[in-house]
C-alpha positions as CSV (number, residue, x, y, z in Angstrom):
1,M,-39.2,-30.8,5.4
2,R,-36.0,-31.3,7.5
3,K,-34.0,-32.0,4.4
4,V,-35.1,-28.8,2.8
5,T,-34.3,-26.7,5.9
6,A,-30.9,-28.4,6.2
7,L,-30.2,-27.7,2.6
8,I,-31.2,-24.0,2.9
9,T,-29.1,-23.6,6.0
10,M,-26.1,-25.2,4.3
11,I,-26.4,-23.0,1.3
12,A,-26.8,-19.9,3.5
13,G,-23.7,-20.9,5.5
14,I,-21.6,-21.4,2.4
15,S,-22.8,-18.1,0.9
16,L,-21.9,-16.4,4.2
17,G,-18.5,-18.0,4.2
18,F,-17.7,-16.8,0.7
19,G,-19.0,-13.3,1.5
20,M,-16.8,-13.1,4.6
21,A,-13.8,-14.3,2.6
22,F,-14.4,-11.8,-0.1
23,L,-14.6,-8.9,2.4
24,A,-11.6,-10.0,4.3
25,R,-9.2,-10.2,1.4
26,P,-6.2,-7.9,1.5
27,Q,-6.1,-4.7,-0.5
28,V,-4.1,-4.8,-3.7
29,V,-1.6,-2.0,-4.3
30,E,-0.8,-1.5,-8.0
31,A,2.9,-0.9,-8.7
32,R,4.0,1.6,-11.3
33,A,6.5,0.5,-13.9
34,S,8.6,3.7,-13.9
35,S,12.2,4.2,-12.8
36,C,14.5,7.1,-12.0
37,N,17.9,7.8,-10.6
38,V,18.1,9.6,-7.3
39,P,21.5,10.8,-6.3
40,K,23.0,9.3,-3.2
41,T,23.6,12.8,-1.8
42,I,19.9,13.1,-1.2
43,G,20.2,10.7,1.7
44,T,19.0,7.2,2.8
45,L,15.6,5.9,1.7
46,R,13.4,5.9,4.8
47,T,10.0,5.0,3.5
48,A,7.8,4.7,0.4
49,R,4.1,5.4,0.0
50,A,1.7,3.3,-2.1
51,D,1.2,6.3,-4.5
52,G,4.9,6.2,-5.5
53,W,6.4,9.0,-3.3
54,L,9.8,8.2,-1.7
55,F,11.1,9.8,1.5
56,F,14.9,10.2,2.0
57,E,16.8,11.5,5.1
58,D,20.4,12.8,4.9
59,S,23.0,12.8,7.6
60,G,21.9,16.3,8.8
61,G,18.4,15.1,9.4
62,V,16.9,16.8,6.3
63,V,13.9,14.9,4.9
64,R,13.1,15.1,1.2
65,A,10.1,13.8,-0.6
66,V,10.5,12.6,-4.2
67,D,7.4,12.3,-6.3
68,T,6.7,9.8,-9.2
69,A,8.4,12.2,-11.7
70,C,11.7,11.8,-9.7
71,Q,11.7,15.4,-8.5
72,V,12.1,16.7,-4.9
73,K,8.7,18.2,-4.1
74,L,9.1,18.7,-0.3
75,T,12.1,19.4,1.9
76,I,11.8,19.3,5.7
77,N,14.6,20.8,7.7
78,R,15.1,19.9,11.4
79,D,16.6,22.2,14.0
């Protein structure tokens, strides 16, 4: 009886360990295989989002968001 209980406990522990490892794995971000040319006059790259948007800031503090089609979709001016 003790052997059966020990075996069940061991199987439950191993299953719980695999379940926790599966839930704790890092999220995978899929990269897109496209490229484009962004002029240097648009500014310095500040950040990139997982969905492919790039954010640039020029020397005057203007922030521009470039989408996956390499077009400026958003411009933020600062006073």
